[in-house]
Residue, then its C-alpha position, 0 to 999 in steps of 0.5 A: m277370587t276366581p282365577p280369570v285363566s286357570i291352566n293345568n297340565l297343559t301339553v301341546s304337541f305337533d305331529g307327536t313332538p311336544v312344544l309345551e309340556n305339563v304347564t300349570f298356572k293361574t292368573r289373578p284378577g286385576e293383574l297383567t301377566v306377561i309370558v317370556g322366554r327365548s324364541g321357540s320356547g313355546k310362548s305363542t303356542l301357550l297363548r294360542a292354547v287359551n282359545r284353541l287357535n293351535e287347532c288351526f295347524p295340522g297335526c296338533s294334539t292338546t291334553g290338559e285343562v284350560q278354564l276361563a272365568l267368564h261373565d256367565g261362569q266357568l268355561d272349559v276350553y277343551s270340552a267337547t261342547t265348547c264351540p271354538e268360534h264362540l270361544r274366540a269371540r270371548a278370548g280375543m287375540v292380537f297378533q305380532s304382525p297386524n292382520i288387517l282386513p283388505v277393506s277400508i279402515a271403517r270396514n275393519m271395525l264395522l264388519p267384525q262387529k256385525l259378524v261376531r256381535n250382530v251390532t250394526g248401524r249407529s251402535a257400531e259406529e259409536k263403538m268404532r269411534h270410541m275404540l279408535e279414540r281409546v287406542g289413540l288412532l281416531e284423531e289420525v284417521h277421522d277424515r279418511l275412515g273410508a281409505p284402505a286400511a293398508t294405507l296406514s303405517g305399521g304402528q297404525q295398523q296394529r292399533l287398528c287391530l287392537a281397537r277392532a279386538l276391543a270393539l268385540e268386547p272380549e272377556i279375556l285378551l291375548l296379545d302376542e308381542p303386540t308392539a314388535s312391529v310398531d314404532y316407539r311412539s305406537a308401542r308406548r301408546i299400546e303399553e299405556l292402553l294395556l295398563s289402563l285396561k288391566n283392572e277391567l280385562p284379564m290379559l296374557v301378553v307375550s313379550h321379548s322386551l325386558p324393559q317392556t316386561q318391567r313396565l307392564a307385568d304384575r306377574v311373569l311366567l318364564i317358559r323354557k323349552g316348553r316348560l314353565v320354569g319360573e314365575w315372578h310376582r310384583g308383590q313378592a318379597n325381594a321382587e326387584a332382585d328376584f325379577e332380575k335373577m329370573l330373567s338374566t338368562t332370558f333376554 
């Protein structure tokens, strides 16, 4: 089967200083891949390279190849003909800190659908409610959808961001420590959602939590000083022992 994400000799530098060097790996359909490593190792840079968000920072230079298997065929992420905005609509991202829009809860859901997917009216409303329900938020906000999104708790804001990303129907989802700034209850809801999504939506997740990695990961990529130095798969022989050994110096 075609790998949802295929990366070959990826190197990312800022002002001439490499942050990632010669990273190569492939993901597999139906698997949830978790990227781990110490702070500053290059995990977030790797995630952002998949939809070219590193280009939003000055002095960025990227070499190597990133290929995405999308519904209409392979997409060469760094081809000169690939539109970054089109790419980011298909490879959605949820960040460590909630990046809500300074508008109402409903507008946070409806406005991106209009701008990115040209979906409005009843269809957008139905999508909004379906995704808010899927992240466990609809019951909590159904009677105040017109209230500012900033009035939500941190955990609610992050679930809103996740619902918003899913409403745009991405074909690949990138999540940079999506539970880092939320309460325990919201974190478990997000984890349960990710597990329920993995057979329908390829995901790359950055995590700083060993227990979370154990709960979520089918495949683990260990990044150290910008290099891929370890890879673990749940189905391999002696999986549990190898997992503990690989991550013993990371967390």
